The first five atom37 places (N, CA, C, CB, O) and aatype in JSON, in Angstrom:
{
  "aatype": [20, 20, 20, 20, 20, 20, 20, 20, 20, 20, 20, 20, 20, 20, 20, 20, 20, 20, 20, 20, 20, 20, 20, 20, 20, 20, 20, 20, 20, 20, 20, 20, 20, 20, 20, 20, 20, 20, 20, 20, 20, 20, 20, 20, 20, 20, 20, 20, 20, 20, 20, 20, 20, 20, 20, 20, 20, 20, 20, 20, 20, 20, 20, 20, 20, 20, 20, 20, 20, 20, 20, 20, 20, 20, 20, 20, 20, 20, 20, 20, 20, 20, 20, 20, 20, 20, 20],
  "atom_mask": [
    [1, 1, 1, 1, 1],
    [1, 1, 1, 1, 1],
    [1, 1, 1, 1, 1],
    [1, 1, 1, 1, 1],
    [1, 1, 1, 1, 1],
    [1, 1, 1, 1, 1],
    [1, 1, 1, 1, 1],
    [1, 1, 1, 1, 1],
    [1, 1, 1, 1, 1],
    [1, 1, 1, 1, 1],
    [1, 1, 1, 1, 1],
    [1, 1, 1, 1, 1],
    [1, 1, 1, 1, 1],
    [1, 1, 1, 1, 1],
    [1, 1, 1, 1, 1],
    [1, 1, 1, 1, 1],
    [1, 1, 1, 1, 1],
    [1, 1, 1, 1, 1],
    [1, 1, 1, 1, 1],
    [1, 1, 1, 1, 1],
    [1, 1, 1, 1, 1],
    [1, 1, 1, 1, 1],
    [1, 1, 1, 1, 1],
    [1, 1, 1, 1, 1],
    [1, 1, 1, 1, 1],
    [1, 1, 1, 1, 1],
    [1, 1, 1, 1, 1],
    [1, 1, 1, 1, 1],
    [1, 1, 1, 1, 1],
    [1, 1, 1, 1, 1],
    [1, 1, 1, 1, 1],
    [1, 1, 1, 1, 1],
    [1, 1, 1, 1, 1],
    [1, 1, 1, 1, 1],
    [1, 1, 1, 1, 1],
    [1, 1, 1, 1, 1],
    [1, 1, 1, 1, 1],
    [1, 1, 1, 1, 1],
    [1, 1, 1, 1, 1],
    [1, 1, 1, 1, 1],
    [1, 1, 1, 1, 1],
    [1, 1, 1, 1, 1],
    [1, 1, 1, 1, 1],
    [1, 1, 1, 1, 1],
    [1, 1, 1, 1, 1],
    [1, 1, 1, 1, 1],
    [1, 1, 1, 1, 1],
    [1, 1, 1, 1, 1],
    [1, 1, 1, 1, 1],
    [1, 1, 1, 1, 1],
    [1, 1, 1, 1, 1],
    [1, 1, 1, 1, 1],
    [1, 1, 1, 1, 1],
    [1, 1, 1, 1, 1],
    [1, 1, 1, 1, 1],
    [1, 1, 1, 1, 1],
    [1, 1, 1, 1, 1],
    [1, 1, 1, 1, 1],
    [1, 1, 1, 1, 1],
    [1, 1, 1, 1, 1],
    [1, 1, 1, 1, 1],
    [1, 1, 1, 1, 1],
    [1, 1, 1, 1, 1],
    [1, 1, 1, 1, 1],
    [1, 1, 1, 1, 1],
    [1, 1, 1, 1, 1],
    [1, 1, 1, 1, 1],
    [1, 1, 1, 1, 1],
    [1, 1, 1, 1, 1],
    [1, 1, 1, 1, 1],
    [1, 1, 1, 1, 1],
    [1, 1, 1, 1, 1],
    [1, 1, 1, 1, 1],
    [1, 1, 1, 1, 1],
    [1, 1, 1, 1, 1],
    [1, 1, 1, 1, 1],
    [1, 1, 1, 1, 1],
    [1, 1, 1, 1, 1],
    [1, 1, 1, 1, 1],
    [1, 1, 1, 1, 1],
    [1, 1, 1, 1, 1],
    [1, 1, 1, 1, 1],
    [1, 1, 1, 1, 1],
    [1, 1, 1, 1, 1],
    [1, 1, 1, 1, 1],
    [1, 1, 1, 1, 1],
    [1, 1, 1, 1, 1]
  ],
  "atom_positions": [
    [[0.97, -1.42, 0.35], [-0.2, 0.46, 0.41], [0.81, 1.29, 0.04], [-0.97, 1.29, 2.31], [1.89, 1.02, 0.57]],
    [[0.79, 2.23, -0.73], [1.46, 3.34, -0.23], [1.23, 4.67, 0.52], [1.88, 3.61, -1.03], [0.22, 5.28, 0.87]],
    [[1.9, 4.77, 0.58], [2.02, 6.06, 1.38], [1.34, 6.63, 1.75], [2.45, 6.83, 1.08], [1.07, 6.75, 2.94]],
    [[0.71, 7.33, 0.61], [-0.98, 8.49, 0.66], [-1.65, 7.78, 0.4], [-1.41, 9.81, -0.33], [-2.49, 8.19, 1.2]],
    [[-2.28, 6.72, -0.2], [-3.32, 5.55, 0.07], [-2.98, 5.07, 1.68], [-3.07, 4.12, -1.17], [-4.08, 4.75, 2.12]],
    [[-2.3, 4.95, 2.4], [-2.48, 4.73, 3.56], [-2.62, 5.72, 4.64], [-1.7, 4.05, 3.75], [-3.06, 5.39, 5.74]],
    [[-2.08, 7.55, 4.23], [-2.33, 8.47, 4.71], [-3.77, 8.42, 4.76], [-1.74, 9.41, 4.19], [-4.4, 8.05, 5.75]],
    [[-4.22, 8.76, 3.81], [-6.2, 8.69, 3.55], [-6.95, 8.07, 4.41], [-6.78, 7.86, 2.24], [-7.77, 8.53, 5.21]],
    [[-6.43, 6.34, 4.08], [-7.34, 6.38, 4.98], [-7.66, 5.64, 6.82], [-8.11, 6.0, 4.1], [-8.4, 4.91, 7.48]],
    [[-6.13, 6.74, 6.88], [-5.91, 6.84, 8.5], [-6.09, 8.28, 8.61], [-4.34, 6.31, 9.15], [-5.78, 8.82, 9.67]],
    [[-6.5, 8.88, 7.75], [-7.48, 10.03, 7.72], [-8.64, 10.06, 7.7], [-7.39, 10.67, 6.95], [-9.2, 11.08, 8.09]],
    [[-9.58, 8.67, 7.12], [-10.14, 8.65, 7.26], [-11.04, 7.72, 8.71], [-10.03, 8.76, 6.27], [-12.22, 7.52, 9.02]],
    [[-9.51, 7.31, 9.34], [-10.27, 6.47, 10.88], [-10.2, 7.67, 12.15], [-9.03, 4.72, 11.57], [-10.75, 7.7, 13.26]],
    [[-9.26, 8.64, 11.43], [-9.22, 9.5, 12.62], [-10.58, 10.34, 12.78], [-7.95, 10.48, 12.51], [-11.09, 10.64, 13.87]],
    [[-11.05, 10.64, 11.6], [-12.28, 11.56, 11.45], [-13.49, 10.49, 12.7], [-12.91, 11.67, 9.29], [-14.13, 10.98, 13.63]],
    [[-13.45, 9.11, 12.31], [-14.46, 8.35, 12.94], [-13.67, 8.45, 14.73], [-14.64, 6.53, 12.04], [-14.3, 9.08, 15.59]],
    [[-12.66, 7.96, 15.0], [-12.55, 8.53, 16.31], [-12.43, 9.57, 16.61], [-11.86, 8.22, 16.85], [-12.19, 9.74, 17.81]],
    [[-12.49, 10.26, 16.1], [-13.16, 12.08, 16.45], [-14.47, 12.13, 16.65], [-13.04, 13.27, 15.17], [-14.95, 13.09, 17.24]],
    [[-15.33, 11.0, 16.15], [-16.72, 11.19, 16.62], [-16.84, 10.4, 17.34], [-17.74, 11.18, 15.85], [-18.02, 10.43, 17.66]],
    [[-16.16, 9.34, 18.05], [-16.67, 8.73, 18.92], [-15.95, 9.83, 20.29], [-16.29, 7.02, 18.74], [-16.71, 10.1, 21.22]],
    [[-14.47, 10.41, 20.31], [-14.33, 10.79, 21.26], [-14.97, 11.84, 21.68], [-13.42, 10.84, 21.34], [-14.76, 12.32, 22.8]],
    [[-15.82, 12.3, 20.86], [-16.73, 14.03, 21.23], [-18.05, 13.84, 21.44], [-16.79, 15.29, 19.89], [-18.84, 14.78, 21.54]],
    [[-18.51, 12.16, 21.56], [-19.98, 11.87, 21.35], [-20.19, 11.79, 23.2], [-20.38, 10.14, 20.19], [-19.5, 11.3, 24.09]],
    [[-21.06, 12.3, 23.18], [-21.45, 12.41, 24.91], [-22.36, 11.57, 25.83], [-22.08, 13.65, 25.14], [-22.78, 11.61, 26.99]],
    [[-22.5, 10.48, 24.36], [-23.3, 9.08, 24.67], [-22.36, 8.01, 25.28], [-23.95, 8.41, 23.25], [-22.71, 7.22, 26.15]],
    [[-20.76, 8.1, 24.57], [-19.68, 7.29, 25.65], [-19.4, 7.92, 26.1], [-18.61, 6.61, 25.49], [-19.18, 9.13, 26.01]],
    [[-19.3, 6.43, 27.35], [-18.2, 6.55, 29.03], [-17.6, 7.45, 27.89], [-16.93, 4.82, 30.06], [-17.56, 7.47, 26.65]],
    [[-16.85, 8.67, 29.7], [-15.31, 8.71, 29.76], [-14.24, 8.31, 29.17], [-15.0, 8.37, 30.5], [-13.47, 8.74, 28.31]],
    [[-14.36, 7.44, 29.76], [-13.4, 6.03, 29.64], [-13.0, 5.31, 28.67], [-13.83, 5.1, 30.17], [-12.1, 4.48, 28.58]],
    [[-14.12, 5.91, 27.58], [-13.61, 5.02, 26.9], [-13.75, 5.96, 25.49], [-14.35, 3.52, 27.07], [-13.78, 5.46, 24.36]],
    [[-13.86, 7.69, 25.81], [-13.31, 8.85, 25.21], [-12.03, 8.47, 25.41], [-13.68, 10.23, 25.75], [-11.39, 8.19, 24.4]],
    [[-11.37, 8.37, 26.71], [-9.65, 9.13, 26.46], [-8.97, 8.07, 25.45], [-8.43, 9.23, 28.22], [-8.06, 8.3, 24.66]],
    [[-10.02, 6.14, 25.8], [-9.14, 5.79, 25.36], [-9.53, 6.03, 23.61], [-8.85, 4.47, 26.01], [-8.51, 5.92, 22.92]],
    [[-10.1, 6.16, 23.25], [-10.29, 6.5, 21.86], [-8.89, 8.02, 21.23], [-12.27, 7.08, 21.86], [-7.96, 8.26, 20.45]],
    [[-9.52, 8.44, 22.03], [-8.62, 9.65, 21.74], [-6.81, 9.26, 22.31], [-9.41, 11.16, 22.77], [-5.96, 9.77, 21.58]],
    [[-6.41, 8.63, 23.2], [-5.08, 7.98, 22.94], [-4.7, 7.19, 21.78], [-4.85, 7.2, 23.9], [-3.64, 6.99, 21.18]],
    [[-5.97, 6.78, 21.66], [-5.28, 5.75, 20.04], [-5.58, 6.68, 18.95], [-6.26, 3.95, 19.52], [-5.25, 6.22, 17.86]],
    [[-6.19, 8.01, 18.92], [-5.78, 8.65, 17.85], [-4.65, 9.59, 17.85], [-6.75, 9.21, 17.44], [-4.32, 10.22, 16.84]],
    [[-4.31, 9.65, 18.51], [-2.69, 10.38, 18.92], [-1.59, 9.95, 19.15], [-2.57, 10.97, 19.91], [-0.5, 10.53, 19.24]],
    [[-2.08, 8.23, 19.3], [-1.46, 7.03, 19.04], [-0.7, 7.1, 16.91], [-3.01, 5.64, 19.47], [0.44, 7.18, 16.45]],
    [[-1.92, 7.02, 16.34], [-1.59, 7.38, 14.93], [-1.53, 8.12, 14.18], [-1.89, 7.09, 14.41], [-1.49, 8.05, 12.95]],
    [[-1.51, 9.06, 15.01], [-1.56, 10.53, 14.34], [-0.05, 11.05, 14.79], [-3.0, 11.66, 15.02], [0.23, 12.22, 14.53]],
    [[1.1, 10.1, 15.58], [2.48, 10.19, 16.46], [3.67, 9.68, 14.76], [2.45, 8.54, 18.36], [3.47, 9.09, 13.69]],
    [[4.58, 10.23, 15.3], [5.69, 10.01, 14.61], [5.65, 8.52, 14.54], [6.93, 10.62, 15.21], [4.85, 7.74, 15.06]],
    [[6.65, 8.32, 13.81], [7.03, 7.02, 13.84], [6.64, 6.03, 12.22], [6.21, 6.48, 15.24], [6.34, 6.69, 11.22]],
    [[6.69, 4.59, 12.13], [6.41, 4.0, 11.44], [5.28, 3.18, 11.54], [7.22, 3.64, 11.25], [5.03, 2.37, 12.43]],
    [[4.5, 3.52, 10.37], [2.96, 3.07, 10.19], [2.91, 2.13, 11.12], [2.45, 2.49, 8.76], [2.15, 2.49, 12.03]],
    [[3.6, 0.56, 11.39], [2.93, -0.32, 11.75], [3.2, -0.15, 13.42], [3.28, -1.61, 10.98], [2.43, -0.96, 13.92]],
    [[3.74, 0.34, 14.2], [3.84, 1.06, 14.97], [2.71, 1.43, 15.68], [4.37, 1.82, 14.52], [1.99, 0.84, 16.49]],
    [[2.72, 3.09, 14.94], [1.37, 3.97, 15.23], [0.25, 2.61, 15.06], [1.06, 5.53, 13.85], [-0.45, 2.55, 16.07]],
    [[-0.02, 1.74, 14.26], [-1.17, 1.78, 14.37], [-1.57, -0.11, 15.13], [-1.74, 2.33, 12.75], [-2.43, -0.66, 15.81]],
    [[-0.69, -0.32, 14.66], [-0.22, -1.03, 16.15], [-0.78, -0.37, 17.62], [1.54, -0.88, 16.26], [-1.65, -1.04, 18.17]],
    [[-0.44, 0.63, 18.17], [-0.09, 1.35, 19.45], [-2.3, 1.46, 19.51], [1.36, 3.37, 19.18], [-3.09, 1.08, 20.38]],
    [[-2.59, 2.32, 17.8], [-4.14, 2.39, 18.38], [-4.86, 0.91, 18.71], [-5.16, 3.18, 17.15], [-5.62, 0.58, 19.62]],
    [[-4.25, 0.09, 17.51], [-5.16, -1.14, 17.97], [-5.0, -2.33, 19.55], [-4.96, -2.06, 16.64], [-5.38, -3.45, 19.9]],
    [[-4.2, -1.18, 20.08], [-3.71, -1.75, 21.36], [-4.84, -0.58, 22.52], [-1.56, -1.53, 21.51], [-5.51, -1.05, 23.44]],
    [[-4.81, 0.39, 22.29], [-5.55, 1.09, 23.09], [-7.4, 0.83, 22.85], [-4.99, 2.59, 22.79], [-8.21, 0.79, 23.78]],
    [[-7.7, 0.7, 21.42], [-9.11, 0.27, 21.1], [-9.53, -1.13, 21.92], [-9.22, 0.02, 19.43], [-10.4, -1.24, 22.78]],
    [[-8.58, -2.22, 21.33], [-8.6, -3.3, 21.32], [-9.44, -3.47, 23.2], [-6.98, -3.86, 20.81], [-10.46, -4.07, 23.53]],
    [[-8.44, -2.65, 24.04], [-9.12, -2.57, 25.77], [-10.08, -2.31, 25.69], [-8.71, -1.67, 26.85], [-10.7, -2.85, 26.6]],
    [[-10.94, -1.52, 24.88], [-12.31, -1.38, 25.17], [-13.25, -1.2, 24.64], [-12.51, -0.81, 25.7], [-14.24, -0.53, 24.92]],
    [[-12.89, -1.98, 23.52], [-13.99, -2.99, 23.1], [-15.03, -3.29, 23.85], [-13.53, -4.14, 22.87], [-16.08, -2.66, 23.75]],
    [[-14.89, -4.13, 24.57], [-15.49, -5.05, 25.21], [-16.12, -4.39, 26.69], [-14.44, -6.2, 25.35], [-16.18, -5.14, 27.66]],
    [[-16.49, -3.23, 26.79], [-16.43, -2.56, 27.93], [-18.33, -2.76, 27.79], [-15.45, -0.82, 27.92], [-19.12, -2.83, 26.84]],
    [[-18.43, -2.81, 29.27], [-19.82, -2.98, 29.38], [-20.76, -2.08, 29.72], [-20.01, -3.79, 30.07], [-21.96, -2.21, 29.94]],
    [[-19.81, -0.88, 29.73], [-21.23, 0.1, 29.46], [-21.22, 0.74, 28.53], [-21.61, 1.07, 30.34], [-21.68, 1.87, 28.7]],
    [[-20.78, 0.43, 27.29], [-20.46, 0.81, 25.48], [-22.03, 0.31, 24.91], [-18.77, -0.45, 24.5], [-22.77, -0.67, 24.89]],
    [[-21.91, 2.1, 24.36], [-23.33, 1.76, 24.31], [-23.64, 1.01, 22.69], [-24.28, 3.3, 24.59], [-22.68, 1.12, 21.91]],
    [[-24.56, 0.46, 22.29], [-24.2, -0.18, 21.06], [-23.96, 0.67, 19.69], [-25.25, -1.12, 20.83], [-23.54, 0.34, 18.58]],
    [[-24.13, 1.18, 19.91], [-23.81, 2.3, 18.79], [-22.05, 2.25, 18.35], [-24.26, 4.04, 19.55], [-21.5, 1.74, 17.38]],
    [[-21.41, 3.14, 19.7], [-20.31, 2.76, 20.23], [-19.3, 1.47, 19.98], [-20.68, 2.78, 21.27], [-18.23, 1.37, 19.39]],
    [[-19.97, 0.71, 20.56], [-19.38, -0.55, 19.5], [-19.31, -0.43, 18.27], [-20.07, -1.71, 19.47], [-18.29, -0.45, 17.58]],
    [[-19.98, -0.36, 18.06], [-20.14, -1.09, 16.51], [-18.81, -0.01, 15.57], [-22.34, -0.8, 15.68], [-17.88, -0.32, 14.82]],
    [[-19.32, 1.34, 16.07], [-17.98, 1.96, 15.19], [-16.7, 2.28, 15.83], [-18.31, 3.31, 14.56], [-16.01, 3.24, 15.48]],
    [[-16.27, 1.22, 17.08], [-15.17, 0.74, 17.32], [-15.09, -0.28, 16.56], [-14.93, 0.52, 18.5], [-14.31, -0.22, 15.61]],
    [[-15.8, -1.4, 16.76], [-15.81, -2.61, 15.78], [-14.72, -2.28, 14.17], [-17.72, -2.84, 15.32], [-13.75, -2.9, 13.73]],
    [[-15.36, -1.19, 13.73], [-15.72, -1.34, 12.58], [-14.36, -0.38, 12.7], [-17.29, -1.06, 11.94], [-13.59, -0.65, 11.78]],
    [[-13.75, 0.93, 13.79], [-12.43, 0.89, 13.46], [-11.4, 0.14, 13.67], [-12.09, 1.64, 13.71], [-10.38, 0.24, 12.99]],
    [[-11.57, -0.83, 14.76], [-10.93, -2.17, 14.96], [-10.25, -2.71, 13.92], [-11.8, -3.1, 15.3], [-9.03, -2.77, 13.76]],
    [[-11.26, -3.15, 13.11], [-11.15, -3.86, 11.26], [-10.52, -2.98, 10.72], [-12.59, -4.09, 10.19], [-9.52, -3.45, 10.18]],
    [[-10.65, -1.67, 10.56], [-9.89, -0.72, 9.16], [-8.58, -0.93, 10.11], [-10.51, 1.42, 8.68], [-7.82, -1.58, 9.39]],
    [[-7.98, -0.73, 11.29], [-6.94, -0.48, 11.49], [-6.22, -2.25, 11.5], [-6.93, 0.55, 12.77], [-5.0, -2.35, 11.64]],
    [[-7.04, -3.48, 11.36], [-6.47, -4.46, 11.43], [-6.01, -4.35, 10.03], [-7.19, -5.57, 11.93], [-4.86, -4.71, 9.77]],
    [[-6.87, -3.85, 9.01], [-6.89, -3.94, 7.92], [-5.34, -3.56, 7.17], [-8.02, -3.21, 7.63], [-4.63, -4.12, 6.34]],
    [[-5.25, -2.3, 7.96], [-3.78, -2.27, 7.67], [-2.22, -2.38, 8.19], [-3.78, -1.49, 7.35], [-1.11, -2.02, 7.8]],
    [[-2.79, -3.09, 9.28], [-1.64, -3.92, 9.63], [-1.37, -4.96, 8.75], [-1.78, -4.48, 10.88], [-0.62, -5.72, 9.36]],
    [[-1.54, -5.33, 7.83], [-1.79, -6.78, 7.38], [-0.63, -6.28, 6.4], [-3.52, -7.42, 6.76], [-0.17, -7.04, 5.54]]
  ]
}
């Protein structure tokens, strides 16, 4: 995958993360974890390390019992997109 294409996909994922991070119906711990993942994804370094760091942050909260159904679906979609970039 070319860097331009990868950067575009990361930008799309970042926008979805921002939607979750600003959604008041999502628990604060989940918003914090998504914001942290977004920071890792947009940090300096190789794409592989950045994507792995973001996956780790989001995977930890993907099964949070307090997560609303629509947010859980969005989280799983983001995880799926990140995993496809990692491969």
